[in-house]
N, C-alpha and C positions, 0 to 999 in steps of 0.2 A: 504494500500499499504506500504510494506517496503522496506526502503530506506537504503541501506548498503553503507559503507566507501569503495570505490574500489580504493586501492592504487596503480597507475599505475601499470607498468610492476615491478616486483620483482627486475629486474637489474636496475631501473631507480634510486633507492635510497637506502641509506645504513641504514636509520631509518626512522620511522614515528613517530609524536608525537601527542597525543590526546590532546584536550582541557581540560583546568583546570575541574576538577570535572566530567569528562567523564571516564566511565568504560571500560574497555577492557573485553568483554565475551568470544572471541576466535580470533585465527587468523590462517587461513588456506589457502593454495595453491590450487588454482582452477584449473580446467581441460584447462583453458585458459591460465595457467601458470603466472597468476597473483597473488598477495597477497590480500586475503580480510580480512578486519579487522571488526567484529562484535561488535559494542560498544552499550553502554546503550543510546546513543544519537538516535541510529537508529533503534535498536532491542535488546532484553533483552533476550535471549534464557534460558531456563532452564536446557540445557545439553550441552554436546560438540556439535559443529558443525563438521559434516563429509560429505565428497564429495561420492556421490553413483556412481554406474557404468555408470549411465547417465549423469554424470557430474554436477548435480544440487547439491544443499546444502541443507542437511536435519537436523534438530535440533527439540527438544523438547521445549514445550511452555506450560503455564498453562492450556491450553486447549487442549492438543494433540500433533501432528506431524505437522511441517509446511516444506514446501520445497520450494526452490526460484530458480529460473534459471538464468543464466548470465545475462538475461535482466530484472532482479528485479521481474519478475512475481511470485506473492506467490501462493501456495496451501496449504490448510488446510485440513489434514487428521487425520484418528483416532482421531476423536473428542470425549472429554471425560475429565477426571481427568489428573491432570498434569503428564507430561513427565519428567522422571529424567536423562534417560540416552539412548541414541541411539547408535547403531552400524551398520555401511555400510555391507551388505551382498554381497557376488562376485557373486551371482545370480541375484543381482538387489534388490532394496529395503532397507528397514532398519528393523532391530528388536529393540524393545522398551521397556522401565520398567516405569510403573507407581506407583504413591504413593498409590493406592487401592490394593497393592499386586498382579497386573496383570502384565503379560508381553505379548508381542504381535508381529505381523510381519505386515508391510504393503508393498506392492510390488509398483512398480514403475506407475503402472496405478492408484494406490490408494484402490485396494483391501485389507482388514484388516481381520486378523485373531487374536483372543485375548483368553488367557486362565488364569486361576489361575497359580500364579509362586509357585515353590516350597519351598518358604519361604515366611513367613510372610511381611520380610523387603528386597525387591530385590533392589539392588543398581546398580552395574555397569554391564555392557554387553560388550562382542566382541564377533565377528565371525571369526572362523578360516578359513584357505582358503579351508578346505573340506566342509564347510558350517555349521560346528557344533557350537553352541553357549554355551560361559561360562558365568556363573552369578555368582557375589558375593553377599553378604547380608549385610544391614548395622548393625543390632544387632543379632549376632550370634557368637559361638567361632571360630572354625577353619574349617568349611565345607563350600565348593564351590560346584558350579553344572555343570555338564556337558550335554548340551542338545542336542540329535540327531536329525536327519532330520526329522524321523517319530514320534518325540515326547519323545521318551525315555528319561529319566533323570537319571544320575548317579551322587549320592554325593560323594565327594572326600575329604578325611581328608588332611589338610595341619599340617605341622610340627609347625607352628605359629598360635597363635590368629590373627585373620583377620577380624575385625570390620573395615567396611567402605574401603574395599580394593579397588583399580583400577585394570584394567585389560589391557594388552597390547598383542595382538595375533602376532606371528613371522611367517613368510612365511614358516618355516620348520615344522609348525604343533604345537609347542610348545607356551606355553604364560607364560607372566610374570604377577605376582601379587603383589601389594605392600600391606604392611601390617603396618599401621599406630601404631597399640598398640604394636607391638614388634619391630618397628623401623628396619624393613627388607623386603627384595624383594625376592621373590621365584620363579624360573623357573621351570615349570613342563612338563612332556609330555604329549600326547594326552591321556594316560592311568593313568595320575596322578602321576607318578613317579618324586619323587624330583630330579632335575637336577642340581640345584645350589639354594643356601641359603646364602645370602649376608646381614650383618649388616650395617646399613646406620645412619648417623646423625641424629638425633631427629629432628631438623628442617627442613626437607624435607617438602614440600607442597604436603602433602598428597591428597588432595582434586582433584588434576589436574591429568590426565590421564599422563603415563611415554610415552615418545616419543621415538619409535624404528625406528634407521635409517638404510640406505642400508647396511651398514657394521657390521650389527647386534649387534650396541651399544646400550642401553637403557639410554636415558637421564631422569633426574629428576630436578625439580627447587629445589630450597632451599634458605635461607636468605642469599643475599649477594654472592651468587654464583651457579653453577649449580654442578651436578654429574653426572658422567659417569660411566656405568657398561658394561664391555667388557673383553672377555675371563677370566671370573671369578674373577675379580678385580674392586672394585670400587673405582674412584679416584674423587676429588673434584677439582674444579677449581674457584678460586675466581674471582669475578668481581667488579666494582667500588662500592664504598659505600658512602651513604651520607655524608657530610661534616657539616652541621649545628648544627646536635645533635647526641652525642654518643648513645643515646637511641634509634635511628631511626634506620631502615635498608630498604633496598630493597628487595623484592620478586621477585626472577627471574623465568620464566617459560619458558622452550624450548617448542616451537610451531609448527614448520614445517622445513622440510629439502629442501633444492634446490637440484636440478640434480647435480650441481658442489660438492655437500656435504657441502655446508654453512649452518648454522642453522639461523632462526629466532627466537629470544628470546626476552619476554616481560620484561619488568622492571617497577614494581609498588613501589611506596614510602609507607612504614608505619609509618606514621611519630607520633613523640611524641612533645607535646609543654607543657611538665612539666615545670612550672617557676623555673628552677634550673640554674642560670647564671652559675654555675660550670660545667655544660654540654652544655651550649650555647644553651638551649631550650626556652628561653623566646622569642624567635623571629620565625615568621614562615618561611618555607622553601622557598628558591627561587622559581621563576616559573619553571627554568628548572629542579630542583630537584623534584618537586611536580607533574609535567606532567609525565603521564603513556608513555612509551616509546617502539617500538617495532623495534627491530635494526637486523641487519645481522652481523653474526659474524663466522668466519671461526674458525673451531675445532683446526687448526694447531696454531693459535695465542694465544691459552689458554695456561695459566701457571699452572700445577699441583700444589696442596700443598702438600708436602710430609708428612706432619703431619695426612692427613686423606687417607689412603690407605687402603681397606679393601678387605681380599681374601675370597672368598665362604668356608663356613664352610664344612667340609667333615665328 
């Protein structure tokens, strides 16, 4: 039985604090309009958590794909090796990638098809509005894959090296891909044409999937702030920083957007307890600083850092 921490209605509180030692795995707006928090205290998914077109929560596990409904009923599907990525399909079900170089699809009723991936190290998946699948790889140069509904695969070259890139598919058929190795984000068309290439600060949290919001903005997490890409410009917005130690920092991750445009952003402390009195690191952080927090933020209240403003390369 899986027990999820269900955070009342999203409008009821402006922040939620986890118990000390409890790690946040994902925060998702459910089809019921509530914010659901997936934590190590209640479950430990091996992938992002996505909401399917049936309103259920889908995620990878060490033994396949699990799906949980709003009443906490769990069904285990696609049993087998660890699933590292899932992506909801507009026609129902999810696509998934495994650690054994397989990718597959499981429909809402549990029917599963699986095949060898076009790369030995499949990493992140996204499904476009036309139902086609985009796939990055963990250990390869600058090639990603576009997979058609009938199974045809088109390898596409990116202008930057893209080990471990994450994908976000936009409603207009374009996709964003983050490139940790080149510290950049690339937006490409369904045909592989490069539409935008933006250099980013090196401390972006590359392991988290970017958040695409209704206005077309792409949000990424960062140390002590978040980055927004819109209209060809990347802007950094600083958020609160730890006070007990100069060598510590917060990791912020944009998680979800409310219908009113506000964002849910998680904050996790990365602490240093180096015994250096000059940096005030000899003591532990306070409980309030050490807790992981999921907070509601209005983008209009964020103050941009004028020193971090990157335009798309031409």
